[in-house]
C-alpha positions, 0 to 999 in steps of 0.5 A: 610410418614412424612420426617425429615432432620436430621443434627448435630454437637452436637450428643448427643440425636440424636440416640434416637430423631431419632428412636423415629421419625422412630417409629412414621412412619417417614423417616429421610433423613440426612448428611455425619457424622450424616447419618453414626452415624445413620446407625452404631445405626441401623437406616434406613436413607436416604443420602440427595443426594438421595434426592436431585439427587446430591452428596455433594460438596467441601469436605462437603461445598455443601450438603442441598443447593439445591431447592429439599431441602428447596422448600420441606421446604418452601412449604405452605400446605395450598397454593395449587400452592405450593403443585401443584409445587411440585409435578410437579417437583417431590419434596417431602415436608420436615416436621420437621428439626433437626440441629445444626450448627457447634461449631463456638464459642467453637472454636474461644474462643481456644487461639490458633486458626487461621483464616483459622480454624475459616472459616471451623467452619462458618456454612452455610447450617445449618443456612438456612435450620433452618431458613427456617424451622423457617418462616414455621413453621406452618407446619415444625417443626424447632429443633436446640436444642437437649435439645427439642427432647422429648418434639417434641416427645411428640408434634407429639403424641399430635397433631396427624393430627392436627398442630393447637394443637402444634402452640404455642410450633412451634412458641416458636421453630421458635423464638429460631431458631432465637435467636440462628442463630442471635447470631451464625451470631453476634459471627462471625461478632464480631470474624471479626471484632476484635472488634472494637465497637466504630469505632476507626479503621475506624475512624467513629462509626458503626451503629451496634454493634453486641455481641454474648452472651452466659450465664456464670449463673443464679444468685440467684437474683440482686442487691436486692432480688426482681430483677432477674439477669443472667451473660453473657459473649462474646461467641466469644472471649477467656474467660477473665477477670471475666469468666476467674476465677476459682472459688475454693471454696464457694458459687456461686457469686452473682451479687454483689460479680461480681461487687465487684471482677469487682471492684478488678481486676480494683483496681489491675491491676496497681500494677500487676508485681510491685517491690512489693506485693499489696493488694486492698479490694474493699467493694459496687464496691470502694476501701476501702483499697490499699497498697503494702507491704514488704511481701503480709502480710504487703500489707493486714495489711496496706490496711485492716488499711486504713478502718477495719469496711467497709472491713466487707464482702468486696472482697480483690485482691492481687497480689501474692499468698496467703500464709498461713500467709495471709490466716490465717489473712483472716480467723480472718474477714469476706471476701465474696471473695477472688482473687489472682494468687495463693494459697499455700497448706495450705493457700488454707485449711486454708480459705476453712473452711470458708463455704461461703468465694469465692476463685477465681483465674484466668485461667492463672497468668498474667490474672489479669493485663488484659486490662480493658473492659467489653463486649470486651477486651478494651472496656467498656459497660454501660446500661442506660435506653434505651441504652448501653454506649461503651467507650476505658477502661481506661489504668491502670496508671502506675508510675508517669513520673518524667518529669511531670509539677509541678506548685507548686515552691517546687518540690516532695521530692523522698519520695513524689515523691514514695507516690504520685505515688502510690496514682495516681495508688491507686486513678483510682479504687475509685469512683468519685469524688475521694479523697485518701491520702496515707503514705509509700504505703498505703491508709490512707483515701479515700473520694468516690462518693461525688457530691463536690470535698471538701467534698471527701477531708474532708470525706478522713481526717475524715476517717484517723482520726477516724482510728488513722493513721497519716495525717501528712505528708501524700500526696493526689491523687485526680481523677479530678481537683480541681475547687476550693481551698477549698479542698487543704485548707482542705488538708494542714490544715490535713497535707498533704504535696504534691498532684498529680492531673490531673489539668486543672481547670479555677482555677489552678492558684488559686488552686496551689497559695494556695498549695504554701501558704502552702509549698505544692508540686503539680503534674500535670498529665494532665490525668483525672480519673473519675469513675462514 
């Protein structure tokens, strides 16, 4: 009679599976809670202690870690000496191992989990059983996924006494086991590392980075319809960022939606918790309008005025709950996604009349201002051909420090300080080379993604003029230093009166001299905001 060792945390389908095994002439050996559940279902089950002749120990920490169990799994049926040793020691072969593991990932994803709780959910016996069975899969069926129970029973009917009939399935199940245990161990390592994948804490780069990734959703396609895609998150962490957004309405997020939502969270972060409500409009992962206002509607209208054409099919983020008036205004345009900390009931009802609009809300109201990062909080990951780049996430720029260096003859006026502070915060979400013109708490022209900084300046000015927005008296934010004075000259010709930039160019003196010639003021932040 073949033996199946069954010990599962997730008991979905296990009764039916074991009943099917018994009907096919198998004997079930099981542990603790699984054995009790099967006995209650009326099945005959032998305890693992009866197999090993040794009781469970240490409150269940030691149950299956025994030579009788592992020799029964690892013995090669095609090697006579292996079988002779089993016979000599009175060990019965085990022909199927059905195990799934303690829910470590789900446990540590809870905000309230303690280290002591987490340690108790590190499964030791389960991965050992699965790995042993997977190593010897030519003779032992390794089953770690309840979804495979039906396939395994069908395979047993198919193979009869000839295991060659099911070798492809056995190998597939073995690969699934090693993926499962690798992911499980990655989650544990990631949790205990707390995480520091670029070696900030010990002063050096580690040789390996582990992430336990679980799929959030399969996407309809990637950036283009001929590309397949899926969205994953780190399962060893509490949900944050985009996976922590609750979708209240609309189609599933697409690949490009997710990229734009990521840009929206980046763009809105500097304004979360500020004195004035803010709105950020994102298209193709860069800003096409950003503003603060007296009200949320005022902020939206000012942000939209910057580039209403590009805002078609955009993602829009707000720092405050959406009001009915804002929802009415949004309904007049084609919007892909809205992200806000909440929605008034009438506002939600209005937006839900739009069939396809995605309406998103963070699980926690303060989550829109959380530290940036991709796989891990505070760590950004970028895939490149043949590898992954990791870096610490850039902190959202706060209000400009009034003690910042002012290298020009003229210091900023109070009004200029306010607009420069806004422009600096808003510029960080613009793709480099990034230039943002601002006036009265709103972007009025944005130049992004150019290979020449002066081209970005020209585009920002052209966009503002094309929309009929007044550039005279505006301020300019630049994500990096000006390598030449040409950008300053172009800005001055459009009436820009103040500039905020990192400084640090070999030609800073030339650039400052140009600003002085035009009667402009300039602030050096000593911080670059590149976003490639």
